[in-house]
C-alpha angles and dihedrals in degrees: 000000000000118000114244115204117208113256113240113220120208112236112249117236114253111257115226134184122243119280092015094290115173124239114290089014090161088072089066116078095218090063096038093055096041093101089050091050092051092047094050092046094051093043096052093042090051092046093054095045092045091056094048092047092054112073089190088071089068097035109102092203093059120095090223097050125121087249093055091047092050091050090049092048091050089066095058108020123105087221094051092134091060092046090053090059092047094057092087089056095045098125097047088045090053091051091049092050092049094049091044091053090050092049092047092047096049093043091051095045097050094033098241116154086346099181093048091049090048092049090051090049091051092049092049092046092050091048090053089047091056094045105033116018104023093115097043108135123237089028094231092064089074111084097205096070089050091051090049093058092039088065093055097082091051092049089054100041104026121209096318126223100286128074085001132125089202089060093049090052091048092051092048092049091048092049092051089054095046095251128134122256112286092221114137124213128186117254131172108248093227087065090053089058092055092050100042117085092200097068112109121173096316097322135091119238090196089062098046095265098312118156112282114242141140094249093073104014110147090209092058094041091057126196096316128061117238115263090243092064100032117110102201136023113257133211093267092054091047091051091048090051093051095046091043091052092051091048091048090051093051093046090046092055091047091048092051091052090048092048092049092049092049093048092049091047090051091050092051094046093044099242129251112339113240117205115231120224122220114245140148132195118249114246119213120233126201120299141076118332089220136015141152086294092062136251119342113248101168147298127288090232089076091056114071120203111276094022135101135223136194130229140161118261105233097210097053108014089234120140113260133198129205126193126197106206093170136010091264102035128083124181118193129187142171100255095211110113109233091221104065105344100258118146115257123221133214116244109200097191092059096027092228140113114243131193109225094206104057105001102251112163128207135191115250095213096055109006090237121149115265095179133358171220083130107096095215142002133280119284113252121238120201113232114203119199123205125210091259091057096256115142122221134191127195 
């Protein structure tokens, strides 16, 4: 008989998930929402730095300034009365918003005071929803309401135990008090039953014979009660609070230095360049202020061919814009951008209307949207011309 030697099999390397995630990590919320947490952190940090780096945001004469955006929001917001009172504090308000976005972004990214950062993000997102995108139609075309609900999982779960400074502080505080790591891993409850010596025919001996279930399982609860059911703060929580406060102070100082450097750099560079549209104001000639044609807004003699002019729409008080493509053609529109209420401008070189706040572009011939975020085009305004050249709007 031939000799058969046993075949030696090379041990396979153990496969692990990225960042040391446990098996079935997707069943744990802290791992499932990690991409969302990183996205929200980067987005809010960028938003705050972008505002500070752009001097036009604080320049009242710029069409993209915080002042211009507040005025635009006052036209469409359900809290327009409050916005009207905030106009005199526009610049300090812009600074507060910028610094808040930076603080929320950094806190979310590094996982420091995660629930507080998420709550701040939700409040800021809901405020922007009420002031900027309340009238977006359909409602899901406005980003602010989506951001508001995107913060909800982080308010519920916090920063988690991975890639989180909160988790590091919690582990350090537990170690100092002789307690095991508070890290939570997903486990199928049927496996808990096979490991727990207190399970007895559907009941739990550790809970005086109560029905066994995951909602009150002492194995899953661990040695410390959840914060929601705890009566008093313990030494571990106090230590976490102290260490978290120190970390927040250090990060806050670093964030302030970063914000100041970005703002100064933006001032030296000159900030984002904002294109200026060409526009004149219609001048009224002689004649009736109102007639069957409507309310007088000016005379065609003050509007050369190929140029635009602004006026006030009598029926609504909104700013209007009229363009004269040819000697016989007049195109009038409500100049309020349907996205956030900013006033669009006419750009002769490109023959388009552009919103200075968020970059929406509109066709001159029809008012239709070329590119968003505006959900629809500009509202048309009929321009009536009398025989003497006067222009009227109803």
